[in-house]
N, C-alpha and C positions, 0 to 999 in steps of 0.2 A: 266611200264607206256605205255598205248596204244597211238596210233596216232590219236584217235578221238578228236573231238572238245573240247577245254577247256571251262568249265563252271565257272560262278561266283556264289558264295553262301554267303548269310548272315546267320550266325549261332549263337546259344546260347548254353552254356554248363556250367558245374561245374568243377572247378579245384580240385587239391588234398587237398586244404585247405577248401573246402566246399563253396567257394565263386563263385557266378555267374559271368560268363565272356561271351563276345560276340566279334564278328568281321566279317571280310570278308575274304574269301579264294578262291583260284582257285583250281579246281579239275576236273578230267575226269568224275566223278560220285559221288553220295552220299556215296557209299561204300569207294571210295578213300578219300573223305572228312573225313569220320569217322576214317579211318586209320591214316590220318594225325593228327587228334586230339588225338587219342589213343596213338600215339608215344610221344605226349607231356603231357600225363596223364590228358587229359581233357575228361570228359564224355559228349557226345553230347546229348542235349535235343531236339533241333529243328533246322531245316535248311530250307532255302527258296531260290530258284533261283532268281537272280536279274532280273528285267524287261529288255527288249531288249535294250532300250536306255541306261540304267544305266550300263548294261553289256558292251556295246560298249565303254562307257566313261571310265570305270575303267580299261579296258584292252588295252587302247590306249598306244602307245609307251611312255616310260619314257622320260622325258626331258633330254637334254644334261647335265644340271647341276646335276640332280639326278643320272645319270649314272656316271658322273665324280666323285661325292662323294662316290658312291658305289664302284667303282674301286679303288679309293684312300684308302678306308678303307680295302678293300680286300688285296691290296698290302701291307699295313702296318701290318695287322694281319698275313697274310701268311708269310711275311718276318720275323716276330717274332717267328715263329715256330708253330702257331696254325693250326689245320686242317681246311679244307674248310667247313666241316659240322659245326664245333664248331664256326667258324667265322660267318657263316650265322645265326646260332641260337642266338649268342650274339648281332648281329646287329639288328635282328628283335625285340628283347626284348626292345630296347631303342627307337623304332620308334613310332611317333604319327600319321604318314600318313597311313591311312588304305590301300591305294592302294599299296604303297611300301611294307608295312608289308605283304600283301597278296602275292606279288611277291616273297619276300624272303622266306615266308613260303612254297610256292610251290617248289622253288629251293631246299630248305632244305629237303622237303619230297621226291623229286625226287632222291637226292643223297642217302637218306636212302634206296631207292629201288634198288640201284646199278646203276642208270642211270648216264652217264657222264655229266659233267657240260655243255659241248657244246650242247648235246641233250636237256638238261633241258632248256637252254636259247632259243633254237630253238622252242621247244614246247610252251614255255611261250609266245613268239610272241611280246615281248616288247623291244627287242634289235635288232639293225640293223645288216645286214648280215656281214658288215666289222668287227664289234667287235666279232661276233660269230666265224668268220674265224680265227681271231687272237687267240681267246681262244682255238679253236680246235688245232691249231699249238702248242700252249703253253702246252696243255695237252699231246701231242705226244712227246714233247721235255723235259717235266718236268720243264718248266720255267714259271709256272703260276704266281707266285708273281711278277717276273720281267715284264711279259707281262701286268699284271694289272696296274703296274706302268706306262708303256709306254702308255697304253690306257688312263689312267687318265691325263697324260701330254698332249696327243693329244687332248682330249676333252676340257681341259682347254684352250689350244691355239685356238681351234675352237670357243669357247665361246668368247674369247677376240676379235677374228676377227669379229665375228657377232656384238659384241658391237661397234667396230670401225665403221662397215658399217652403223649401225643404227645411231650412233652419227654423222656420216658424212652427212647422207641424211635426218635425221628427222628435223633438224632446218630449212634448206632451204625449205623443203616441208611445214612445219608449217607456216613460214613467207609468202610463196607464196599463201597458202590457205587463210590466213588472208587478204592478199593484194587483192586477187580476190573478197573476200566477201565485203571488204570495197569499192572497185571500183563499184561493183554491187549496193551496197546501195547508193552511191553517184549518180550514173547514174540513178537509178530507183526511188529514193525518193527526193534527194536534187535538182538535176539539173532541173526536171520538175517544181519545185516551182519557181526557178529563171526564167525559161522560161516563165511561166505565168506572172510574174511580168514585165519582159521586154516587153511582148506583150501588156499589158495594158498601159504601159508608151510610147509605140511606140519608143523604144530606138533603134538607129542604132547599130547593133551588129558587132564586128570585125569578120573576117573570122574564126579565131581560135575558138572563142566562138560558132559560127554556127556549126563548125565540131563537137564539143563536144555535142551540143544539138541534132544533127542528130544521133550521136552515142547513146545518151540516148533514143531516140525514137526507135532505133533498139533493144535495150535491153528490152524495154517494150513489144515487140512482138517477143521475141527470144525463147519462151518456146518450140515451135515445133522444132526449130533449135537445141536447147540443147538436146531434146529427140533424134533427129537423130544422134547427135554426140555421145551421150551415147550408143545408139544402135550400132554404128560403132565400138566404143571402146570394147563393149561386144563381137562383132563378131571377132575383132582382137585378143582379149584374148582367145576366143574359138579356133581360128586357131592356136594360139601360143602353146596351150596345147595339141592339137589333130593332128596337121600336122607338122611333123619334118622339112619339107622343109621351112615352114614359120618361125619356131623357129630358124632354122639355119641362115636364112637371117637376122632376127632381132638381134640375138646374134652377128653376124659378124658386123652389123651396130653399135652395142653398143661399140665394141672394136675399132671402127674407130672414135668415137666421141672424139674430143680434151679433154684432162685432164680426162674425165670420163672413156674413153677407157683405158688409161694408168693405172688409179687407179684400174679398174676392172681386168685388166690383171695381175697387181701386186698381187691383192687379190687371184686370181686363182693360181698364182705361189706359194704363201706362203702356200696355202692349199695343193697343190701337194707335196711340199717339206716336210711339216710336216707329211703328211700321208706316204710318201715314207720312211722317217726316222723311223716312228713307225713300219711299216710293215717289213722293213729290219732288224731292231733290234730285232723284234719278231721272226725272223727265216724264213720269207717268201722270196722267190726269187724276183729278180727285175721284172720279168714278172708278177708274182702274185701281187706284189705291184702296178704295173701299172694298172692291172685289177681292183684293189680296188680303185685307184684314178679315173678311168673312171666312176665308179658308183657314186663316191662322187662329181664329177665335176658338177657345176651348169650352166656352159656356154657351149652350144652345139658346138660352133666353137672351143673352147679350148679343148673340149672333143674329137673332131675329130683329133686334133693334137696329143693328147695322144694315140688314137687308131692307128694312122699312125706310131708313134714312137714305139709302142708295136709290130706292124707288122715288122718294120725294125729290131727290136731286135730279133724277131723270125727267121729272115733271116740271122742272124749271125753278124749283125753290133754291134759295141760296144755301151754301154749306152751313152757315150759322143757324138758319131757321130749321133746316132738316135735322141737324144734330140736337138742337134744343128741343124739338118736338119729341124726339125719341129718348131724351135724357141720357145721351151717351157721355157727355162731358159734365164736369161740375160747373156751378154757376160762375165762379171767378174765372175759370178757363174759357167759358163761352164768351165773356167780354173781350178777352185777349184775341180770341179767334175772330170775333166780329171786327175788331180793329184791323187785324191782319188781312182779312178778306176785303175790306173796304179800301185799304191803303195799298194793296198789292204785295204785301209782305207775309202772306199766309205761311210760307215755308219757315220763315224765321219765328213766327209766333207758335207754330206747331212744335218746333224744337224747344222753345222756351217753356211752353206748357208741359211738354214731356219731361223736361228737367225738373220743373217744380213738382209735378205729381210723383216723379221717381223719388225725390227727396222726402216727400210726404209719406210715400209708401214705406220707405226705409225707416222713417221715424215711427210710423204705426207698428211696423213689425217689431222694432226694438222695444218699444213701450209695452207691447202685448207680451213679448217674451219675459220682460221684467215682472209683469203682473202674473203671468200664467205659472211661472216657476214656483213661487211661494204658495199660490193657490192649490196647485196640484199636490205639492208636498203636504199641505194642510189636510187635504181630502184623504190622501193615503194614510196620514197619521191618525186621522179620526177613524178610518175603517179598521186598520190594523189594531190601533189602540183600543177601539171598541170591543173587538173580539177578546183581546187580552184581559180587559177589565171584566168582561162577562164571565170568563173562566176563573178569575181570581176572586170574584165576589163571594162564591160559596166557601172558599178556602178559609175565610174568616170565621165561618160557622163550624168548621171541622173540629176545632179545638173544643168547642162545647160538646160535640157529639162524642169525642174520645173521652172527655171528662165524665 
């Protein structure tokens, strides 16, 4: 297998039973594509390179769920005694997803050429560096089945963490969006109608009602202001993604926000503990494991702590002291890690700490959701109800004006 760019092909052929078949494959060239199909006893009739956009779409990275299911099946099949080639061939036959089928077909063809699984994953380009590094270590140590099992568990836990994060933030965001839309509708449509009615009747208005009516007038002429705000948000987003200093300051600010900062820090801790457990069990050193966690960390401020801990570890400090100095783990977790490091059972303690913190994160998320839901509803009720009350306060005086 050459190191040139991988291409995507749509092909048509005839199998050994004389039936027409078709599909999508990854190959370095049409010759390599033909070789892949010949190995499966398929005669190639025609092939066509996919358009550029379709090529980009089909070669994008596999989703975490797809990779988790793939590693889980590999671990089960390899653990039962099947070879890697036979496992990939069997998995590809039962797939309906053309993209995943093309990926497995390319991996199987690469193994037939004598290419290592690690190099095939690298050339494929659909697997992150962390998983490729773990596979490389597993091939060197002969623990591929066990490592695939570790990767599957790690991905499953990452998927659960992501679902927890989405569940914790999606409902408040949805309610907030609906509340803002409702407020804008009331101020932009309903309040002006009441304002016109009060003007015709020359009704004296309470101060609170006047404030709401002034606010409604502002919203009717707020389109330029909204445009400026959106532009500023876009500039802040650009600075966040292109200037590390701005991103570091923003991530530090996130960790200092009450409740949200504690929740985000707990989320980062669980990710680090889960990843360290996986890498340590797979045969990587602590330093290599920390390097992997640095690349997987989503908060730049927490990533800086990890880099400092890795530097302290290189200078000869123990894992316990390095992580304690940078405040990476909670105090109760540090005691368990210290015992594990001194007794030679660090992998077991990392797994235990990860399980404890995962349960704690789940509990924090659930309690927060239970508290946020009535709080958000109360705020929405106060805002909407406040506008309604402001509009109906003068109504009680209309009877006197008519009389």
